[in-house]
LUMTORGU-666364 format. One record per residue (C-alpha): residue in one letter; x, y, z. Coordinates in nm, 2 decimals, padded with zeros to 4 digits. Each point is the difference from the previous one (the first is absolute). Example, Ala and Ser with C-alpha at 12.3 -4.5 7.8 and 13.67 -1.06 7.14 Angstrom:
! LUMTORGU-666364
<residu = A&u = 01.23&v = -00.45&w = 00.78>
<residu = S&u = 00.14&v = 00.34&w = -00.07>
***
This chain:
! LUMTORGU-666364
<residu = X&u = 00.50&v = -03.01&w = -01.02>
<residu = X&u = 00.26&v = 00.14&w = -00.23>
<residu = X&u = 00.37&v = -00.05&w = 00.05>
<residu = X&u = 00.06&v = 00.35&w = 00.13>
<residu = X&u = -00.29&v = -00.03&w = 00.24>
<residu = X&u = 00.14&v = -00.33&w = 00.13>
<residu = X&u = 00.34&v = 00.16&w = 00.04>
<residu = X&u = -00.15&v = 00.29&w = 00.19>
<residu = X&u = -00.19&v = -00.23&w = 00.23>
<residu = X&u = 00.32&v = -00.20&w = 00.07>
<residu = X&u = 00.18&v = 00.32&w = 00.09>
<residu = X&u = -00.27&v = 00.09&w = 00.24>
<residu = X&u = 00.02&v = -00.34&w = 00.17>
<residu = X&u = 00.38&v = 00.03&w = 00.02>
<residu = X&u = -00.03&v = 00.34&w = 00.16>
<residu = X&u = -00.25&v = -00.13&w = 00.25>
<residu = X&u = 00.23&v = -00.29&w = 00.09>
<residu = X&u = 00.29&v = 00.24&w = 00.04>
<residu = X&u = -00.21&v = 00.22&w = 00.23>
<residu = X&u = -00.08&v = -00.30&w = 00.21>
<residu = X&u = 00.38&v = -00.07&w = 00.03>
<residu = X&u = 00.06&v = 00.35&w = 00.12>
<residu = X&u = -00.29&v = -00.01&w = 00.25>
<residu = X&u = 00.15&v = -00.32&w = 00.15>
<residu = X&u = 00.35&v = 00.15&w = 00.02>
<residu = X&u = 00.15&v = -00.20&w = -00.29>
<residu = X&u = 00.35&v = 00.13&w = -00.06>
<residu = X&u = 00.16&v = 00.10&w = -00.33>
<residu = X&u = -00.31&v = -00.07&w = -00.21>
<residu = X&u = 00.08&v = 00.00&w = -00.37>
<residu = X&u = -00.22&v = -00.06&w = -00.31>
<residu = X&u = 00.18&v = -00.16&w = -00.29>
<residu = X&u = -00.16&v = 00.07&w = -00.33>
<residu = X&u = 00.10&v = -00.30&w = -00.20>
<residu = X&u = 00.11&v = 00.01&w = -00.36>
<residu = X&u = -00.29&v = -00.16&w = -00.21>
<residu = X&u = 00.24&v = -00.20&w = -00.20>
<residu = X&u = 00.19&v = -00.13&w = 00.30>
<residu = X&u = -00.28&v = -00.04&w = 00.25>
<residu = X&u = -00.21&v = -00.26&w = -00.17>
<residu = X&u = -00.29&v = -00.03&w = 00.24>
<residu = X&u = 00.00&v = 00.31&w = 00.23>
<residu = X&u = 00.01&v = 00.37&w = -00.05>
<residu = X&u = 00.12&v = 00.10&w = 00.35>
<residu = X&u = 00.19&v = -00.13&w = 00.30>
<residu = X&u = -00.08&v = 00.17&w = 00.33>
<residu = X&u = 00.29&v = -00.06&w = 00.24>
<residu = X&u = 00.01&v = 00.09&w = 00.37>
<residu = X&u = 00.19&v = -00.10&w = 00.31>
<residu = X&u = -00.10&v = -00.08&w = 00.36>
<residu = X&u = 00.21&v = -00.01&w = 00.31>
<residu = X&u = -00.14&v = -00.34&w = 00.12>
<residu = X&u = -00.22&v = -00.28&w = -00.11>
<residu = X&u = -00.31&v = 00.13&w = 00.19>
<residu = X&u = 00.02&v = 00.34&w = -00.18>
<residu = X&u = 00.05&v = -00.18&w = -00.34>
<residu = X&u = -00.32&v = -00.20&w = 00.06>
<residu = X&u = -00.18&v = 00.32&w = 00.12>
<residu = X&u = 00.11&v = 00.18&w = -00.32>
<residu = X&u = -00.12&v = -00.28&w = -00.23>
<residu = X&u = -00.33&v = -00.04&w = 00.19>
<residu = X&u = -00.06&v = 00.38&w = -00.03>
<residu = X&u = 00.06&v = 00.00&w = -00.38>
<residu = X&u = -00.22&v = -00.30&w = -00.05>
<residu = X&u = -00.28&v = 00.14&w = 00.22>
<residu = X&u = 00.01&v = 00.35&w = -00.15>
<residu = X&u = -00.01&v = -00.13&w = -00.36>
<residu = X&u = -00.28&v = -00.24&w = 00.08>
<residu = X&u = -00.21&v = 00.27&w = 00.19>
<residu = X&u = 00.05&v = 00.29&w = -00.23>
<residu = X&u = 00.02&v = -00.17&w = -00.34>
<residu = X&u = -00.13&v = -00.35&w = 00.04>
<residu = X&u = 00.34&v = -00.14&w = -00.12>
<residu = X&u = 00.15&v = -00.32&w = 00.14>
<residu = X&u = 00.35&v = -00.13&w = -00.05>
<residu = X&u = 00.04&v = -00.28&w = -00.25>
<residu = X&u = 00.24&v = -00.17&w = 00.24>
<residu = X&u = 00.18&v = 00.07&w = 00.33>
<residu = X&u = 00.34&v = -00.15&w = 00.09>
<residu = X&u = 00.21&v = 00.01&w = 00.31>
<residu = X&u = -00.25&v = 00.14&w = 00.25>
<residu = X&u = 00.07&v = -00.27&w = 00.25>
<residu = X&u = 00.37&v = 00.07&w = 00.03>
<residu = X&u = -00.03&v = 00.38&w = -00.04>
<residu = X&u = 00.35&v = 00.05&w = -00.15>
<residu = X&u = -00.11&v = 00.05&w = -00.36>
<residu = X&u = -00.37&v = 00.03&w = -00.07>
<residu = X&u = -00.11&v = 00.01&w = -00.36>
<residu = X&u = -00.35&v = 00.12&w = -00.10>
<residu = X&u = -00.07&v = -00.07&w = -00.37>
<residu = X&u = -00.27&v = 00.22&w = -00.15>
<residu = X&u = 00.10&v = -00.10&w = -00.35>
<residu = X&u = 00.04&v = 00.35&w = -00.14>
<residu = X&u = 00.23&v = 00.09&w = 00.30>
<residu = X&u = 00.18&v = -00.20&w = 00.26>
<residu = X&u = 00.06&v = 00.11&w = 00.36>
<residu = X&u = 00.32&v = -00.11&w = 00.18>
<residu = X&u = 00.02&v = 00.06&w = 00.37>
<residu = X&u = 00.35&v = -00.08&w = 00.13>
<residu = X&u = 00.18&v = -00.01&w = 00.33>
<residu = X&u = 00.28&v = 00.26&w = -00.05>
<residu = X&u = 00.28&v = -00.26&w = 00.00>
<residu = X&u = -00.19&v = -00.22&w = -00.25>
<residu = X&u = -00.06&v = 00.29&w = -00.23>
<residu = X&u = 00.38&v = 00.08&w = 00.01>
<residu = X&u = 00.08&v = -00.36&w = -00.07>
<residu = X&u = -00.24&v = -00.05&w = -00.30>
<residu = X&u = 00.04&v = 00.36&w = -00.13>
<residu = X&u = -00.30&v = -00.02&w = -00.23>
<residu = X&u = 00.06&v = 00.35&w = -00.13>
<residu = X&u = 00.34&v = -00.10&w = -00.14>
<residu = X&u = -00.15&v = -00.31&w = -00.16>
<residu = X&u = -00.24&v = 00.22&w = -00.19>
<residu = X&u = 00.25&v = 00.25&w = -00.15>
<residu = X&u = -00.23&v = 00.10&w = -00.28>
<residu = X&u = -00.28&v = 00.10&w = 00.24>
<residu = X&u = -00.05&v = 00.36&w = 00.08>
<residu = X&u = 00.00&v = 00.05&w = 00.38>
<residu = X&u = -00.24&v = 00.26&w = 00.14>
<residu = X&u = -00.08&v = 00.11&w = 00.35>
<residu = X&u = -00.37&v = 00.01&w = 00.10>
<residu = X&u = 00.00&v = 00.38&w = -00.02>
<residu = X&u = 00.14&v = -00.01&w = -00.36>
<residu = X&u = -00.24&v = -00.27&w = -00.10>
<residu = X&u = -00.29&v = 00.20&w = 00.15>
<residu = X&u = 00.11&v = 00.32&w = -00.19>
<residu = X&u = 00.01&v = -00.20&w = -00.33>
<residu = X&u = -00.34&v = -00.16&w = 00.08>
<residu = X&u = -00.16&v = 00.34&w = 00.07>
<residu = X&u = 00.15&v = 00.14&w = -00.32>
<residu = X&u = -00.13&v = -00.29&w = -00.21>
<residu = X&u = -00.35&v = 00.03&w = 00.16>
<residu = X&u = -00.01&v = 00.38&w = -00.06>
<residu = X&u = 00.10&v = -00.06&w = -00.37>
<residu = X&u = -00.28&v = -00.25&w = -00.03>
<residu = X&u = -00.25&v = 00.24&w = 00.16>
<residu = X&u = 00.11&v = 00.28&w = -00.24>
<residu = X&u = -00.05&v = -00.23&w = -00.29>
<residu = X&u = -00.35&v = -00.10&w = 00.12>
<residu = X&u = -00.10&v = 00.37&w = 00.05>
<residu = X&u = 00.13&v = 00.09&w = -00.34>
<residu = X&u = -00.21&v = -00.27&w = -00.16>
<residu = X&u = -00.30&v = 00.11&w = 00.20>
<residu = X&u = 00.05&v = 00.36&w = -00.11>
<residu = X&u = 00.03&v = -00.11&w = -00.36>
<residu = X&u = -00.32&v = -00.20&w = 00.02>
<residu = X&u = -00.19&v = 00.28&w = 00.17>
<residu = X&u = 00.11&v = 00.26&w = -00.27>
<residu = X&u = -00.09&v = -00.25&w = -00.27>
<residu = X&u = -00.34&v = -00.05&w = 00.16>
<residu = X&u = -00.05&v = 00.38&w = 00.02>
<residu = X&u = 00.09&v = 00.04&w = -00.37>
<residu = X&u = -00.22&v = -00.29&w = -00.10>
<residu = X&u = -00.28&v = 00.13&w = 00.22>
<residu = X&u = 00.02&v = 00.35&w = -00.16>
<residu = X&u = -00.02&v = -00.15&w = -00.35>
<residu = X&u = -00.28&v = -00.23&w = 00.10>
<residu = X&u = -00.20&v = 00.30&w = 00.15>
<residu = X&u = 00.00&v = 00.19&w = -00.34>
<residu = X&u = -00.22&v = -00.25&w = -00.19>
<residu = X&u = -00.24&v = -00.01&w = 00.30>
<residu = X&u = -00.05&v = 00.38&w = -00.03>
<residu = X&u = -00.07&v = -00.03&w = -00.37>
<residu = X&u = -00.26&v = -00.27&w = 00.07>
<residu = X&u = -00.17&v = 00.22&w = 00.26>
<residu = X&u = -00.02&v = 00.29&w = -00.25>
<residu = X&u = -00.15&v = -00.23&w = -00.26>
<residu = X&u = -00.25&v = -00.13&w = 00.25>
<residu = X&u = -00.09&v = 00.36&w = 00.10>
<residu = X&u = -00.06&v = 00.09&w = -00.36>
<residu = X&u = -00.24&v = -00.30&w = -00.04>
<residu = X&u = -00.18&v = 00.10&w = 00.31>
<residu = X&u = -00.04&v = 00.36&w = -00.11>
<residu = X&u = -00.13&v = -00.12&w = -00.34>
<residu = X&u = -00.26&v = -00.22&w = 00.16>
<residu = X&u = -00.10&v = 00.29&w = 00.23>
<residu = X&u = -00.05&v = 00.22&w = -00.30>
<residu = X&u = -00.24&v = -00.24&w = -00.17>
<residu = X&u = -00.28&v = 00.04&w = 00.24>
<residu = X&u = 00.02&v = 00.38&w = -00.03>
<residu = X&u = -00.05&v = -00.02&w = -00.38>
<residu = X&u = -00.30&v = -00.23&w = 00.05>
<residu = X&u = -00.14&v = 00.24&w = 00.25>
<residu = X&u = 00.03&v = 00.29&w = -00.25>
<residu = X&u = -00.21&v = -00.19&w = -00.26>
<residu = X&u = -00.31&v = -00.01&w = 00.23>
<residu = X&u = -00.27&v = 00.22&w = -00.11>
<residu = X&u = -00.05&v = 00.32&w = 00.18>
<residu = X&u = -00.31&v = 00.04&w = 00.22>
<residu = X&u = 00.01&v = -00.35&w = 00.14>
<residu = X&u = -00.23&v = -00.16&w = -00.27>
<residu = X&u = 00.06&v = -00.37&w = -00.05>
<residu = X&u = 00.03&v = -00.13&w = -00.35>
<residu = X&u = -00.30&v = -00.21&w = -00.10>
<residu = X&u = 00.17&v = -00.19&w = -00.26>
<residu = X&u = 00.02&v = -00.38&w = 00.05>
<residu = X&u = 00.33&v = -00.16&w = -00.03>
***
């Protein structure tokens, strides 16, 4: 898998995790696109809030279940599930943070990552669709170019075949003409030649 394909796959996983947050009523869900120089290990942080510890656990469970079911992806590690105040799901290329609202305000992870570009799930989804449509257009352009090259190559390859057929036709007509000449040399009247060969 190339780097761009891996990045596209990561974006799809982040979008699915953000959708799971929305489905479980996570509040103020944000996606932080981390600066590659500053981030070190991860490309994205997905941050969401819950009103109580049970909801935080439910949000984390839904994210984990959905990514496992739909993509076969498991978190590398899970922290804080027992307390439910700050649950961290580490998927290596992105990290999910599910906070209780007061814990999120206290740690203020968005402020700690000033170089990160914050996006709402809707903005992230729009960027993802745009990137995928560009990729689709590029693939279609390549396919069209290959098809036209094949047509041009096919037309050129067909010309020599026609020439071969004409040559073969001439040989066949020459061989058909030979028996006619032999038939013309037979004596008239149906008498057989008595000469010995």
